[in-house]
C-alpha positions as CSV (number, residue, x, y, z in Angstrom):
1,X,-17.9,1.4,0.7
2,X,-17.6,4.7,2.6
3,X,-14.6,7.0,2.2
4,X,-13.9,6.7,5.9
5,X,-13.8,2.9,5.8
6,X,-11.5,2.9,2.8
7,X,-9.0,5.3,4.5
8,X,-9.0,3.0,7.6
9,X,-8.4,-0.2,5.5
10,X,-5.7,1.4,3.4
11,X,-4.0,2.8,6.4
12,X,-4.0,-0.5,8.2
13,X,-2.7,-2.3,5.1
14,X,0.2,0.2,4.7
15,X,1.0,0.1,8.4
16,X,1.1,-3.7,8.5
17,X,3.3,-4.0,5.5
18,X,5.5,-1.2,6.7
19,X,6.0,-2.6,10.2
20,X,6.7,-6.0,8.9
21,X,9.5,-4.6,6.6
22,X,10.9,-2.5,9.4
23,X,11.1,-5.3,12.0
24,X,11.9,-8.1,9.6
25,X,13.7,-6.6,6.6
26,X,15.5,-9.8,5.7
27,X,13.4,-12.4,7.5
28,X,10.1,-11.5,5.9
29,X,11.2,-11.9,2.3
30,X,12.9,-15.1,3.2
31,X,9.8,-16.5,4.9
32,X,7.4,-15.7,2.1
33,X,9.7,-16.6,-0.8
34,X,10.5,-13.1,-2.1
35,X,13.9,-11.9,-3.5
36,X,16.4,-11.7,-0.7
37,X,17.9,-8.2,-0.4
38,X,21.7,-7.9,-0.1
39,X,21.1,-5.4,2.7
40,X,18.2,-4.6,5.0
41,X,18.6,-0.9,4.3
42,X,16.1,-0.6,1.4
43,X,13.5,-2.8,2.9
44,X,13.7,-0.8,6.2
45,X,13.4,2.5,4.3
46,X,10.4,1.2,2.3
47,X,8.9,0.0,5.5
48,X,9.3,3.4,7.1
49,X,7.7,5.0,4.0
50,X,4.7,2.6,4.2
51,X,4.3,3.3,7.9
52,X,4.3,7.1,7.1
53,X,1.7,6.6,4.4
54,X,-0.4,4.5,6.7
55,X,-0.2,7.1,9.5
56,X,-1.0,9.9,7.1
57,X,-4.1,8.0,5.9
58,X,-5.3,7.4,9.5
59,X,-4.6,11.0,10.5
60,X,-6.8,12.1,7.5
61,X,-9.5,9.8,8.5
62,X,-9.7,10.6,12.2
63,X,-8.6,14.2,12.4
64,X,-9.2,15.4,8.9
65,X,-9.2,19.1,8.1
66,X,-10.4,20.1,11.6
67,X,-6.9,19.7,13.1
68,X,-4.3,18.4,10.8
69,X,-4.6,17.0,7.2
70,X,-3.0,13.7,6.3
71,X,-2.5,12.1,3.0
72,X,-6.1,12.0,1.9
73,X,-7.9,10.0,-0.8
74,X,-6.3,11.6,-3.8
75,X,-2.8,10.8,-2.6
76,X,-3.7,7.3,-1.6
77,X,-5.2,6.7,-5.1
78,X,-2.0,7.8,-6.8
79,X,0.2,5.7,-4.4
80,X,-1.9,2.6,-4.7
81,X,-2.2,2.6,-8.5
82,X,1.5,3.4,-9.0
83,X,2.6,0.8,-6.4
84,X,0.3,-1.9,-7.5
85,X,1.0,-1.2,-11.2
86,X,4.8,-1.3,-10.7
87,X,4.5,-4.6,-8.8
88,X,2.3,-6.1,-11.5
89,X,4.9,-5.0,-14.1
90,X,7.6,-6.8,-12.2
91,X,5.5,-9.9,-11.9
92,X,4.7,-10.0,-15.6
93,X,7.9,-8.8,-17.2
94,X,10.5,-9.0,-14.5
95,X,12.9,-11.9,-14.2
96,X,12.2,-12.8,-10.6
97,X,13.6,-16.1,-9.5
98,X,11.3,-16.7,-6.6
99,X,9.2,-19.7,-5.5
100,X,5.5,-20.0,-6.3
101,X,4.5,-18.8,-2.8
102,X,6.4,-15.6,-3.4
103,X,4.6,-15.0,-6.7
104,X,1.2,-15.8,-5.1
105,X,1.9,-13.4,-2.2
106,X,3.0,-10.6,-4.6
107,X,0.0,-11.1,-6.8
108,X,-2.3,-11.0,-3.8
109,X,-0.6,-7.7,-2.6
110,X,-0.8,-6.2,-6.1
111,X,-4.5,-7.1,-6.5
112,X,-5.3,-5.8,-3.0
113,X,-3.5,-2.5,-3.5
114,X,-5.0,-2.0,-7.0
115,X,-8.5,-2.9,-5.7
116,X,-8.2,-0.4,-2.8
117,X,-6.9,2.3,-5.2
118,X,-9.7,1.7,-7.7
119,X,-12.3,1.6,-5.0
120,X,-11.0,4.9,-3.6
121,X,-11.1,6.4,-7.1
122,X,-14.7,5.3,-7.6
123,X,-15.8,6.6,-4.2
124,X,-14.0,9.9,-4.7
125,X,-15.5,10.3,-8.2
126,X,-19.0,9.5,-6.9
127,X,-18.7,11.9,-4.0
128,X,-17.3,14.6,-6.2
129,X,-20.2,14.2,-8.7
130,X,-22.7,14.5,-5.9
131,X,-21.4,17.8,-4.7
132,X,-21.9,19.5,-8.1
Protein backbone atom coordinates (compact mmCIF):
# COMPACT_ATOMS: atom_id res chain seq x y z
CA UNK A 1 0.00 0.00 0.00
CA UNK A 2 1.36 3.41 -0.89
CA UNK A 3 2.13 6.06 1.73
CA UNK A 4 -0.40 8.45 0.18
CA UNK A 5 -3.20 5.90 0.41
CA UNK A 6 -2.38 5.12 4.03
CA UNK A 7 -2.48 8.83 4.96
CA UNK A 8 -5.86 9.22 3.28
CA UNK A 9 -7.31 6.11 4.96
CA UNK A 10 -5.95 7.09 8.36
CA UNK A 11 -7.21 10.65 7.95
CA UNK A 12 -10.70 9.49 6.99
CA UNK A 13 -10.90 7.04 9.92
CA UNK A 14 -9.87 9.75 12.39
CA UNK A 15 -12.27 12.28 10.88
CA UNK A 16 -15.18 9.84 10.96
CA UNK A 17 -14.59 8.82 14.57
CA UNK A 18 -13.98 12.41 15.63
CA UNK A 19 -17.07 13.84 13.95
CA UNK A 20 -19.22 11.06 15.37
CA UNK A 21 -17.98 11.88 18.89
CA UNK A 22 -18.40 15.64 18.41
CA UNK A 23 -21.96 15.42 17.12
CA UNK A 24 -23.12 12.43 19.19
CA UNK A 25 -20.99 12.45 22.37
CA UNK A 26 -23.59 10.57 24.42
CA UNK A 27 -25.78 9.04 21.70
CA UNK A 28 -22.95 7.22 19.94
CA UNK A 29 -21.74 5.30 23.01
CA UNK A 30 -25.34 4.46 23.90
CA UNK A 31 -26.11 3.21 20.38
CA UNK A 32 -23.08 0.94 20.07
CA UNK A 33 -23.01 -0.36 23.64
CA UNK A 34 -20.00 1.51 25.01
CA UNK A 35 -19.63 2.94 28.52
CA UNK A 36 -21.90 5.95 28.93
CA UNK A 37 -20.01 9.09 29.91
CA UNK A 38 -21.37 11.14 32.79
CA UNK A 39 -20.82 14.23 30.68
CA UNK A 40 -20.32 14.80 26.96
CA UNK A 41 -17.30 17.04 27.64
CA UNK A 42 -14.57 14.39 27.30
CA UNK A 43 -16.16 12.65 24.34
CA UNK A 44 -16.45 15.99 22.53
CA UNK A 45 -12.85 16.91 23.32
CA UNK A 46 -11.64 13.50 22.12
CA UNK A 47 -13.71 13.98 18.98
CA UNK A 48 -12.10 17.36 18.33
CA UNK A 49 -8.62 15.88 18.82
CA UNK A 50 -9.42 13.06 16.38
CA UNK A 51 -10.73 15.56 13.82
CA UNK A 52 -7.52 17.58 14.23
CA UNK A 53 -5.41 14.48 13.70
CA UNK A 54 -7.46 13.52 10.65
CA UNK A 55 -7.12 16.97 9.15
CA UNK A 56 -3.37 17.03 9.85
CA UNK A 57 -2.98 13.71 8.05
CA UNK A 58 -4.94 14.92 5.04
CA UNK A 59 -3.01 18.21 4.97
CA UNK A 60 0.22 16.20 4.93
CA UNK A 61 -1.05 14.01 2.12
CA UNK A 62 -2.44 16.69 -0.17
CA UNK A 63 -0.22 19.70 0.57
CA UNK A 64 2.85 18.14 2.12
CA UNK A 65 6.08 20.07 2.49
CA UNK A 66 5.36 22.25 -0.55
CA UNK A 67 2.93 24.46 1.41
CA UNK A 68 2.21 23.36 4.92
CA UNK A 69 3.22 20.21 6.77
CA UNK A 70 0.62 18.22 8.65
CA UNK A 71 1.06 15.33 11.02
CA UNK A 72 2.95 12.98 8.74
CA UNK A 73 3.49 9.27 8.89
CA UNK A 74 5.78 9.18 11.92
CA UNK A 75 3.25 10.99 14.11
CA UNK A 76 0.43 8.84 12.80
CA UNK A 77 2.37 5.68 13.65
CA UNK A 78 2.88 6.84 17.24
CA UNK A 79 -0.76 7.90 17.66
CA UNK A 80 -2.17 4.70 16.15
CA UNK A 81 0.05 2.31 18.08
CA UNK A 82 -0.50 4.14 21.39
CA UNK A 83 -4.23 4.53 20.89
CA UNK A 84 -4.80 0.99 19.66
CA UNK A 85 -2.56 -0.44 22.38
CA UNK A 86 -4.34 1.50 25.13
CA UNK A 87 -7.72 0.39 23.82
CA UNK A 88 -6.61 -3.24 23.71
CA UNK A 89 -5.30 -2.89 27.27
CA UNK A 90 -8.73 -1.72 28.42
CA UNK A 91 -10.42 -4.56 26.56
CA UNK A 92 -8.15 -7.20 28.05
CA UNK A 93 -7.59 -5.92 31.61
CA UNK A 94 -10.23 -3.26 32.18
CA UNK A 95 -13.44 -3.94 34.02
CA UNK A 96 -15.78 -2.71 31.30
CA UNK A 97 -19.42 -3.52 31.88
CA UNK A 98 -20.60 -3.24 28.30
CA UNK A 99 -22.66 -5.48 26.03
CA UNK A 100 -21.07 -7.79 23.49
CA UNK A 101 -21.73 -5.37 20.62
CA UNK A 102 -19.61 -2.78 22.48
CA UNK A 103 -16.73 -5.23 22.88
CA UNK A 104 -16.94 -6.24 19.23
CA UNK A 105 -16.94 -2.64 18.05
CA UNK A 106 -14.00 -1.70 20.29
CA UNK A 107 -11.99 -4.74 19.19
CA UNK A 108 -12.70 -3.85 15.55
CA UNK A 109 -11.55 -0.25 16.12
CA UNK A 110 -8.44 -1.40 18.02
CA UNK A 111 -7.50 -3.86 15.29
CA UNK A 112 -8.14 -1.30 12.54
CA UNK A 113 -6.04 1.37 14.26
CA UNK A 114 -3.20 -1.04 15.04
CA UNK A 115 -3.27 -2.43 11.49
CA UNK A 116 -3.07 1.06 10.01
CA UNK A 117 -0.23 1.97 12.40
CA UNK A 118 1.75 -1.17 11.63
CA UNK A 119 1.17 -0.75 7.88
CA UNK A 120 2.39 2.84 8.13
CA UNK A 121 5.50 1.65 10.00
CA UNK A 122 6.26 -1.02 7.40
CA UNK A 123 5.76 1.39 4.49
CA UNK A 124 7.85 4.07 6.23
CA UNK A 125 10.64 1.59 7.00
CA UNK A 126 10.59 0.23 3.45
CA UNK A 127 10.69 3.75 1.96
CA UNK A 128 13.47 4.81 4.34
CA UNK A 129 15.59 1.75 3.47
CA UNK A 130 15.22 2.48 -0.27
CA UNK A 131 16.60 6.02 0.10
CA UNK A 132 19.88 4.79 1.60
